[in-house]
C-alpha positions in Angstrom: -21.0 93.5 93.3 -18.7 94.5 90.7 -18.2 90.8 89.1 -21.9 90.7 88.7 -21.7 94.2 86.5 -19.1 92.8 84.5 -21.3 89.8 83.7 -24.0 91.8 83.0 -22.5 93.7 80.2 -21.0 90.6 78.6 -24.8 89.0 78.8 -26.3 92.4 77.3 -23.9 92.4 74.3 -24.8 88.6 73.4 -28.3 89.5 74.2 -28.1 92.1 71.2 -25.5 90.1 68.9 -25.7 86.5 69.1 -29.2 85.8 69.6 -29.6 81.8 69.0 -26.9 81.3 71.6 -28.5 83.9 73.9 -31.9 81.8 73.4 -30.1 78.7 74.2 -27.9 80.0 77.2 -30.6 80.4 79.4 -31.2 76.9 80.5 -27.6 76.7 81.6 -26.7 77.3 85.2 -24.9 79.7 86.9 -22.0 80.5 86.9 -21.7 78.5 83.2 -24.4 80.8 81.8 -22.0 84.0 82.6 -18.9 82.4 81.5 -20.8 81.8 78.0 -21.9 85.2 77.7 -18.7 86.5 78.6 -17.1 84.7 76.1 -19.1 85.7 73.4 -18.8 89.0 74.1 -15.6 88.7 73.2 -16.0 87.2 70.2 -18.1 90.1 69.1 -15.1 92.2 69.8 -13.1 90.0 67.6 -15.9 90.8 64.8 -15.8 94.3 65.4 -12.2 94.2 64.4 -12.8 93.0 61.2 -15.9 94.7 60.3 -16.6 94.0 56.5 -17.3 97.9 56.0 -13.9 98.7 57.4 -10.6 99.4 55.0 -8.5 96.2 55.1 -5.5 98.2 56.3 -7.3 99.2 59.3 -9.0 96.0 59.6 -5.6 94.5 59.8 -4.1 97.1 62.4 -7.4 96.1 64.4 -6.5 92.7 64.6 -2.9 93.5 65.5 -4.6 95.7 68.5 -7.0 92.6 69.1 -3.6 90.2 69.7 -2.4 92.8 72.1 -5.5 93.0 74.2 -5.8 89.3 74.1 -1.9 89.2 75.7 -2.9 91.9 78.2 -5.8 89.9 79.3 -4.3 87.1 79.8 -1.3 88.6 81.8 -3.9 90.1 84.4 -3.9 93.6 82.4 -7.5 94.8 81.7 -8.8 98.1 80.7 -10.6 99.6 84.1 -12.6 102.3 81.7 -16.2 102.1 82.8 -17.8 101.5 79.6 -19.7 98.2 78.5 -17.0 96.9 76.6 -14.5 97.3 79.1 -16.8 95.6 82.0 -17.3 92.9 79.5 -13.4 92.3 79.2 -13.3 92.0 82.7 -16.0 89.7 83.0 -14.0 87.5 80.0 -10.8 87.8 82.1 -12.4 86.3 84.8 -13.9 83.5 82.6 -10.5 82.2 80.8 -8.8 82.5 84.5 -11.4 80.3 85.9 -12.1 77.8 83.4 -8.7 77.6 82.4 -9.3 78.5 78.3 -5.9 78.1 76.9 -4.9 81.4 74.8 -4.2 79.6 71.8 -8.0 78.9 71.2 -8.7 82.6 70.9 -5.7 83.0 68.5 -7.0 80.4 66.3 -10.5 82.3 66.0 -8.2 85.6 65.3 -6.4 83.6 62.3 -9.9 82.7 61.2 -10.8 86.1 60.9 -7.4 86.7 59.2 -8.5 84.2 56.5 -11.3 86.2 56.1 -9.4 89.0 55.0 -7.4 87.5 52.6 -9.4 84.1 51.2 -12.4 84.3 49.4 -12.6 80.9 47.8 -12.0 77.6 48.9 -10.9 74.7 46.2 -12.4 71.7 48.5 -13.9 70.4 51.6 -10.6 70.0 53.8 -10.0 73.9 52.9 -13.3 74.5 54.1 -13.4 72.6 57.2 -10.3 73.9 58.2 -11.7 77.4 57.8 -15.1 76.0 59.9 -12.5 74.7 62.5 -10.9 78.3 62.8 -14.1 80.3 63.1 -16.5 77.7 64.7 -14.8 74.1 65.7 -12.4 75.7 68.0 -15.3 77.2 69.6 -16.5 73.7 70.8 -13.1 73.4 72.7 -13.6 76.7 74.1 -17.4 75.5 75.6 -15.8 72.2 76.4 -13.6 74.3 79.0 -16.4 76.0 80.0 -18.5 73.1 80.8 -15.3 71.3 82.7 -15.1 68.4 79.9 -11.7 66.6 80.1 -12.3 63.8 77.9 -10.7 64.1 74.3 -13.4 62.3 72.7 -16.0 64.4 73.7 -13.6 67.5 72.0 -13.4 65.9 68.9 -17.1 65.6 68.8 -17.5 69.2 70.3 -15.6 70.4 67.2 -17.9 68.4 64.5 -20.7 69.8 66.1 -19.2 73.3 65.9 -18.7 72.5 62.5 -21.9 71.5 61.6 -23.3 74.6 62.9 -20.7 76.8 60.9 -21.3 74.8 57.5 -24.9 75.5 57.9 -24.5 79.1 58.5 -22.8 79.4 55.1 -25.3 77.4 53.3 -27.9 79.9 54.6 -25.3 83.2 53.7 -24.5 81.7 50.1 -26.1 84.8 48.4 -25.4 87.3 51.0 -21.6 86.3 51.0 -21.6 86.1 47.4 -22.8 89.8 47.0 -19.5 90.7 49.4 -17.2 88.7 47.2 -17.5 85.5 48.5 -17.8 82.0 47.4 -17.3 79.6 50.7 -18.5 76.5 48.6 -15.8 74.6 47.6 -14.6 75.3 44.0 -14.2 71.4 43.2 -17.7 70.4 44.5 -19.2 73.5 42.4 -17.7 72.1 39.3 -18.6 68.5 40.3 -22.3 69.6 39.9 -22.2 72.1 36.7 -22.8 75.0 39.5 -21.0 78.1 38.1 -20.3 81.7 40.2 -23.0 83.0 37.8 -25.4 80.8 38.8 -25.1 82.5 42.4 -25.9 85.9 41.1 -29.3 84.9 40.3 -32.3 85.1 42.8 -33.7 81.8 42.0 -31.7 78.7 42.5 -30.9 76.5 39.1 -31.1 73.1 39.4 -27.1 72.5 39.2 -27.2 74.8 42.5 -29.8 73.0 44.2 -28.2 69.7 43.7 -24.8 71.3 45.0 -27.1 72.4 47.9 -28.5 68.6 48.6 -24.7 67.6 48.8 -23.7 70.0 51.5 -27.2 69.3 53.7 -26.0 65.2 53.6 -22.6 66.6 54.8 -23.8 69.0 57.1 -26.5 66.7 58.9 -23.3 63.9 59.1 -21.4 66.2 60.9 -24.2 67.1 63.4 -24.8 63.4 63.4 -21.5 62.5 64.4 -21.0 65.7 66.9 -23.9 65.1 68.8 -22.7 61.8 69.6 -21.0 63.4 72.2 -23.5 65.2 74.1 -24.0 62.4 76.4 -20.8 62.9 78.3 -21.9 66.6 78.7 -23.2 67.2 82.3 -27.0 67.2 82.7 -27.4 70.5 85.0 -28.4 71.9 81.7 -25.3 72.2 80.1 -26.1 69.3 77.7 -29.7 70.4 77.1 -28.0 73.9 76.0 -25.6 72.2 73.5 -28.4 69.7 72.3 -30.7 73.2 72.1 -28.1 75.0 69.5 -27.8 71.6 67.3 -31.6 71.6 66.9 -31.9 75.2 66.0 -29.0 74.8 63.4 -30.1 71.8 62.2 -33.6 73.3 62.1 -32.1 75.9 59.4 -31.3 73.1 57.0 -34.6 71.7 57.0 -36.0 75.6 56.2 -33.8 75.3 53.3 -35.0 72.6 51.9 -38.8 73.7 52.1 -37.8 77.1 50.5 -36.6 75.2 47.2 -33.0 75.9 48.3 -33.7 79.8 47.6 -30.6 81.5 49.7 -29.8 83.6 47.0 -32.7 85.9 46.8 -33.5 85.9 50.7 -32.3 85.0 54.0 -33.4 81.6 55.4 -34.2 82.0 59.5 -36.3 80.5 62.0 -39.0 82.6 63.7 -39.8 82.6 67.6 -42.4 80.2 67.2 -40.1 77.8 65.1 -37.2 77.8 67.7 -39.6 76.7 70.5 -40.9 74.2 67.8 -37.6 72.7 68.1 -37.5 72.3 71.6 -38.8 68.6 71.6 -36.2 67.6 69.2 -33.4 69.3 71.8 -35.1 67.4 74.6 -34.8 64.2 72.7 -31.1 64.3 71.5 -30.4 65.7 75.6 -32.3 62.9 77.1 -30.3 60.0 75.1 -27.6 58.0 77.0 -24.5 56.9 76.0 -24.7 54.0 73.1 -28.3 54.5 72.8 -29.3 55.3 69.0 -29.6 59.0 68.1 -32.8 60.5 67.5 -33.4 61.3 63.8 -33.9 65.3 64.7 -31.8 66.8 61.7 
């Protein structure tokens, strides 16, 4: 019964803070679904440690405390306080032990959070791709552990798929990130299209910005297609459909950005509930594809 309480706390945190993942995870079988909740609840704690409104010194102190917490969990030392946070941590400790998730993966996530505290510009795509791996790509490796996938080729595809989702999120949030002093779009590629940072401060996209966004969306779609090559290697117990649905939901954002005329500067693009449900057929086509078949054009 205690374990049910632990995973219920993780589920509630995930439901509040990771809506797309919570929406997709309902198709997972138990216990995979509960393990996914535990992982994302823990990742939320990492996000809280580097709250953007906090003091930089305090944020670094929080990350040090996070490292100590992670060490304790992997050593079997988990807080026993009757709070939602600590119940979720107990669920996480059970998850990393049963799914055999290397601690290094979560250390990489923490390194990504440190990058957000110290880096606000990226010179080129390799630099941004490295950032994407630290904050998202490694999550693909974590999910491979939860889904019991050991094939290294599938691991590579999982990283590409997670990177595609992160790049999509970056494109969606260009305006909001610029308002916080961050520009994730590669400096080299901004210059290639004649897009200046001053153009990011406008409420409407300039022609130069629109061309830059087209270029980035093409890159994101290429990552989605390469990443989705690995879906056929995932169990068809609901795990494959869940991964396909996450891909379809994030891929749907790319089309929404295009339909807005690339206006991600003055507003935040999102999919409504009915638009999310409308992506279910695309996810089904991805999930039903067998290894070696052509990928359906759903992005």
